[in-house]
RODO-514777 format. One record per residue (C-alpha): residue number from 1; z, y, x. Coordinates in nm, 4 decimals, padded with zeros to 6 digits. Example, Ala and Ser with C-alpha at 12.3 -4.5 7.8 and 13.67 -1.06 7.14 Angstrom:
! residues 2
<r n="1" up="00.7800" north="-00.4500" east="01.2300"/>
<r n="2" up="00.7140" north="-00.1060" east="01.3670"/>
***
This chain:
! residues 82
<r n="1" up="-07.4765" north="-01.6636" east="01.9311"/>
<r n="2" up="-07.1820" north="-01.9258" east="01.9060"/>
<r n="3" up="-07.3340" north="-02.2099" east="02.1544"/>
<r n="4" up="-07.2443" north="-01.9516" east="02.3427"/>
<r n="5" up="-06.8679" north="-01.8267" east="02.2550"/>
<r n="6" up="-06.8691" north="-02.2095" east="02.2642"/>
<r n="7" up="-06.9652" north="-02.2315" east="02.6555"/>
<r n="8" up="-06.7296" north="-01.9274" east="02.7617"/>
<r n="9" up="-06.4490" north="-02.0812" east="02.5309"/>
<r n="10" up="-06.5249" north="-02.4353" east="02.7501"/>
<r n="11" up="-06.5123" north="-02.1719" east="03.0895"/>
<r n="12" up="-06.2397" north="-02.0389" east="03.0435"/>
<r n="13" up="-06.0753" north="-02.3472" east="02.9800"/>
<r n="14" up="-06.1403" north="-02.5975" east="03.2557"/>
<r n="15" up="-06.0623" north="-02.2773" east="03.4821"/>
<r n="16" up="-05.6852" north="-02.2275" east="03.3281"/>
<r n="17" up="-05.6639" north="-02.6090" east="03.2942"/>
<r n="18" up="-05.7511" north="-02.6093" east="03.7174"/>
<r n="19" up="-05.5363" north="-02.3242" east="03.8253"/>
<r n="20" up="-05.2481" north="-02.4931" east="03.6400"/>
<r n="21" up="-05.2642" north="-02.8371" east="03.8487"/>
<r n="22" up="-05.2746" north="-02.6279" east="04.1148"/>
<r n="23" up="-05.0119" north="-02.3993" east="04.0968"/>
<r n="24" up="-04.8270" north="-02.7191" east="04.0387"/>
<r n="25" up="-04.9240" north="-02.9616" east="04.2350"/>
<r n="26" up="-04.8652" north="-02.6547" east="04.5545"/>
<r n="27" up="-04.5047" north="-02.6632" east="04.4467"/>
<r n="28" up="-04.4168" north="-02.9718" east="04.4496"/>
<r n="29" up="-04.6166" north="-02.9810" east="04.7963"/>
<r n="30" up="-04.4387" north="-02.6834" east="04.8999"/>
<r n="31" up="-04.0654" north="-02.7543" east="04.7925"/>
<r n="32" up="-04.0963" north="-03.0870" east="04.9842"/>
<r n="33" up="-04.1232" north="-02.8903" east="05.2696"/>
<r n="34" up="-03.9698" north="-02.5810" east="05.2343"/>
<r n="35" up="-03.7111" north="-02.6439" east="05.5296"/>
<r n="36" up="-03.8839" north="-02.8252" east="05.8397"/>
<r n="37" up="-04.1088" north="-02.4847" east="05.9120"/>
<r n="38" up="-03.9533" north="-02.2319" east="06.1680"/>
<r n="39" up="-03.8900" north="-01.9803" east="05.8931"/>
<r n="40" up="-03.8091" north="-02.1098" east="05.5363"/>
<r n="41" up="-03.7588" north="-01.8060" east="05.4176"/>
<r n="42" up="-04.1189" north="-01.7301" east="05.4092"/>
<r n="43" up="-04.1838" north="-02.0036" east="05.2069"/>
<r n="44" up="-03.9673" north="-01.9837" east="04.8903"/>
<r n="45" up="-04.0634" north="-01.5996" east="04.8518"/>
<r n="46" up="-04.4553" north="-01.7876" east="04.8449"/>
<r n="47" up="-04.2604" north="-02.0814" east="04.6000"/>
<r n="48" up="-04.1664" north="-01.8017" east="04.3669"/>
<r n="49" up="-04.5126" north="-01.6084" east="04.3786"/>
<r n="50" up="-04.6291" north="-01.9056" east="04.3049"/>
<r n="51" up="-04.4231" north="-01.9923" east="03.9951"/>
<r n="52" up="-04.4483" north="-01.6669" east="03.8559"/>
<r n="53" up="-04.7376" north="-01.6854" east="03.8847"/>
<r n="54" up="-04.7702" north="-02.0031" east="03.7214"/>
<r n="55" up="-04.5860" north="-01.8537" east="03.4187"/>
<r n="56" up="-04.9087" north="-01.6669" east="03.3568"/>
<r n="57" up="-05.0851" north="-01.9367" east="03.3126"/>
<r n="58" up="-04.8877" north="-02.0934" east="03.1142"/>
<r n="59" up="-04.8632" north="-01.8224" east="02.8843"/>
<r n="60" up="-05.2761" north="-01.7718" east="02.9525"/>
<r n="61" up="-05.2911" north="-02.1046" east="02.8138"/>
<r n="62" up="-05.1060" north="-02.0973" east="02.5140"/>
<r n="63" up="-05.2200" north="-01.7026" east="02.3878"/>
<r n="64" up="-05.5976" north="-01.9740" east="02.4543"/>
<r n="65" up="-05.4604" north="-02.2753" east="02.2767"/>
<r n="66" up="-05.2635" north="-01.9831" east="01.9639"/>
<r n="67" up="-05.7529" north="-01.9124" east="01.9622"/>
<r n="68" up="-05.8704" north="-02.1762" east="02.0205"/>
<r n="69" up="-05.6776" north="-02.5368" east="01.9379"/>
<r n="70" up="-05.7194" north="-02.6353" east="02.2474"/>
<r n="71" up="-05.4075" north="-02.6435" east="02.5363"/>
<r n="72" up="-05.4917" north="-02.7232" east="02.8843"/>
<r n="73" up="-05.1758" north="-02.6883" east="02.9585"/>
<r n="74" up="-05.0928" north="-03.0747" east="02.8241"/>
<r n="75" up="-05.4014" north="-03.1866" east="02.9922"/>
<r n="76" up="-05.3030" north="-02.9749" east="03.3352"/>
<r n="77" up="-05.0119" north="-03.1611" east="03.3088"/>
<r n="78" up="-05.1145" north="-03.5183" east="03.3110"/>
<r n="79" up="-05.2847" north="-03.4173" east="03.5622"/>
<r n="80" up="-05.0751" north="-03.3585" east="03.7430"/>
<r n="81" up="-04.8316" north="-03.6070" east="03.7212"/>
<r n="82" up="-05.1031" north="-03.7874" east="03.9420"/>
***
């Protein structure tokens, strides 16, 4: 039973970390190109949606970290800064 819990914790950790990295990189690229399109206000709403999703996943990371001691947010920051 402990094996399954550890396995699930690692899966949850990797999924949260991957989603945080994806959203951080997506926000960076959208901010770079936000005025190049013909509808910049649509980019604004997409960026704001990604920011809200990022806040949600960072909050999930904090809750997960308090329970297990693993904080996916820190590793996600190092991966997305490269």
